[in-house]
C-alpha positions, 0 to 999 in steps of 0.5 A: 516635939523636941521632948519626944525626940530626946526621950526616944532611944537612938540605937545608933549611939549605943556602945556595942563594942563589948558585945561584939568582942565576946562574939568575935572571941567565941567565933575564933575559939570555935573555929580553932577547935573545929580546925584542930578537930579536922586536923585530928580527924585527918591524922586519924584517917591517915593512920587508918589508911596505913593500917589498912595497907599494913593489913593488905601487905600482911596477907599470906601468899596462900590467902591471895586470890587465884587471879593474883597467884596466876599473875604472880606465877606468870611474872615470875616465869617471864622474869626467870626466863629473862634472867636465864637468857642473861645468864644470871642466877634466878635462885636469889630472886626466887627466894627474895620474897614469900610470894615468889617462893609460893608462886615458884612452888605452885609452878613446879607442882603444875609442871610436874603434874603435867609431865606426869600426865603426859608420861602416862599418856605416852606409855 
């Protein structure tokens, strides 16, 4: 029986260090490349988000929705009233952005049209 035990291979005494070293280095390389890929994807996603924000910021005043235009006109009207009550000049505020200029122009057109309609009704 002793001869049979000596002829059998005992797997616990085999040197497996070289095989595990190769596996460990491959795992680390794959992890590093995946980590770099994830970082690059995150950077690209941020850039894409910035581009979407830029696209939203580059919308012309007349390309906004009706709701946004009405809200802008309402805010502009109340801000102008507040500035007039404080005896400030609202002209620099109105011309400080394209959106405010557009909203103010629409506001003047609407007020002018209403005044014209009322004057024709009163005659």
